[in-house]
N, C-alpha and C positions, 0 to 999 in steps of 0.2 A: 626762319627758325623756328620748328613745331612747338606748341606748347607741352610743358612736362604733363603726362597723366598720372602720377604718382599717387596712389591712395591707400587708405588704410586695408587692411587684410580683409577679404572679403567672405563672409560665412553664409551666405546666401549662395543658393546653387542658380538663381535665375535673375536677371536684372530685376530692378527695384520699378513695380508700377507706378508711372507718374500719370498724374491729374494736371493739365495746366489749363489755368482761367484767367481770361483777360478778353475785354469787350474789344482790343484793339487788334485785328488780323495779321497785323505785320509783326507786333509784341508775341504774338502765340507762335508765329513763324520763327522767329529769334529765338525763344525758349524751345522750340522743339528740335530747332539745328544743333543746340548746344547740348541737350539732352542725346542725339544722337549721334555726338561725339564723345560721349562719356559711356564706356562699356559697361558699366554696371547701372544704368539707366536705361527705362524703354517708355517711350513717350506714347502711352496706351491710350490716353483720349485727351480731349481738349473741349472747353466749353467757351461760350461766349458771354455767358452771364454768370452771377452768384447765385441766380434763381437755379438754372440749369442745372449747376454744379449739385446743388443741395439736394436734386433729387437722382443725380447718378451716383452722389457717394452713398445716398440712401439704399441702393440697390448693388453699387459694386464695391469692391474692394480696392484700395490702392495703398501703396508703401509713403508715397511722398505727392503733396500738394503744393505747386507752383502756383503762388495765388497773387492776383493784382489786387491793390487796395481799393483805387479809385474806378466805381462802376456805376452805373446809373441804376436807382430801385433800391439795390442792396448792395453794400460794398462788402471788400473782402474781409473785413473786421466784423460786420455783421453775420457773414457768412460763418465765421468761427466761432462766434457768441451761440449759432444756432445748431451747431454742430456738438452732439453728446462726447463723443470719442473721435478727435480728428486724427489723421495720421500724420507724420512729421511735415511740416510746414515751412516753405521758405516764399516770405512774402517780396513782391516786385513793386516798385512805384517809384514813380519820378520826382518825389517830394521826401525830403528827411523827417517831415513833422508829423509823422506817424510812428518813428520809432519806438516811442516809451509805450505806447500802445500796444505796439507790436510784441514787445517782449514779455509784456504782462500775461499774453497767451503760450508764453514759453516758446516761441518758435524758433526752428533752429537757425536761421539765418536771415536778415532783411537785405535786400539788394537793392540797389538805385539804377534806374536806366539813364541812360543806354547801357545796355548788359557789356559786359567783357567777358570772354570764355573763362581766361584765368580765376576771375574773381566767381564767376558760377560753380567752377570745378571747385574751390574752396568750399564754397554753400554746398555742394554735393557730397565733399567729402564729411563735413561736419555731419550730416543728415545719415551717412553710412555709419559713422562712428556712434552714434547715437542708437541707432537700430543693431548694430554689434553688441553693444552694450547691454541693451536690451535683452537680447537673445541669449547673451550668456549670462546675467543674471536668472532669467528663464530656466536654461538648462540647470543652473546650480540648484535652484529651488526644486526642479523635478528630482533629482538626484539626492534630495535629502529624505531619508527614512524616517517615520513618526513611530516606527516600532521599537521592542526593547532591547532590538539588536545593535542600534544606530551608532556607530563609535565616533562619527565626525561629521562636517558639513562645511559649506565653503561660503565665507560670507564676503560682499563687497567692501572693498576698502579702496577709495578713491577710485582708480579706474582700472583696478586688480581685483582678482579672487583670489582669497587666502583660506588655505585649510583651517582649520580649527578642530582640533581631537575635544570632545564631551569632557573628558576625562582631566583636560589642564585647565576646564573653566572654573574660575572660582566663584564669581556673580556677575549680573549683568544690571547696569543702571540706565535708565531712563534719561536721553539727554534731550528734549524736544523733538524734532523729527527722525533724529539718532539715537544709538545707543552705544554706550561704554561698556564693553565687553572686555571683562578683565581675564589673564589667564596667568598663568604659572610663569611663563615668557613675554608676555608682551601685554600692552593696553591699547586696544583698537577702538576707532570709531567707525561705527557701522550705520549705514543709512537701511533702518529698518524700524519696526515698532514694537512694544514689548509683548503683544499678541502674536505676533509672527515669532517672535520667539518661543513663546510657551507652546505654538503649535507645533514648531519644528525641534525643540528640545526634549529629549527624553524625560517621561515623566517622572520614573524611577529614580532618576538622578537630581531634578531639578523643581524647584518649588517657588513659586511665587510668595514672597512674605511684605511687599510694600505695594502699593502702583506704583513705584519707581526703582524696583529691585527684584530681580531672580536669583536665588543663590543656588550652588551645588551643595546640597546637604552632607557630602563627604567632606567638607572642609570646615564646616561649624567646628569651633574651638568651645565656644561657650555662649550662654545665654544669661543675659544680667538683664532684668525688669523687662522693658519693651525693646529689647536689642540684642543682637548676636554678634559673635566675634567670628571674623574669618582675615587670616592673615595681618592682623593687626588693624583692621578696619571694624569700626562698629556700625552696623546697619540697622535701621529702623525695624520695626517689625509692627504693621498694621494692624490695629483692633480686628478688622474683618479677616485677616490671613491668619490670626493666632491659631484658632482652632486647627486648622489645617497642617498647619505646621508642626503643632504637638503630636499629632496623629502620624506624622512623617518620622519624627525624632523616635530613636530607639532607647526610651529612655526608663531609668530604673523607678 
């Protein structure tokens, strides 16, 4: 019975370029055979050492790196440490002992030898999902206008893009590596930085009032001492932001 090749929606028009790195020729052939059975992958190149792969990666672009861990002179993990911007990585090894180290590098998946095609396909689909999510986020960013005429943006919430109308946003609050985007209709946890929000949200409407808060000046109900009121929430005003806020408000 043939294996199922059900996969996520493919946004790329060409197969993903794959580099296989393993010092065992038989392992290289097995991986290349798996790639050949996967329509959205292309076995573009193969290397027999991490040292050779480092040079190939310096001069060529790949979407996916299928990388053996245990190799002489330079291990697969050593290669990852040396790469400033690695592609999607699937580590392949005969030992489970490297799993913790592997995921410190945020690899897409970790496969144990001997490979089975169903397990390989699962890893390939993870790679495809990651790349599709990256492309979607990039496209959403490119659609955001920084002009005064911008009326909405798309933000990534979990695994989907959600439209947010600037006119509905009350305020944005920093939450570590995320931001809490509060609107008239919902509260969204968005993977973003305050700097990115400042750059993409229209400046005629939004102003930074604290290192942890950006507010929509249209919704300011009152100012009291070093705070302001929006929708029954008191938001602190940082001293360094006080002057800029005063200049933006239409005060008598």
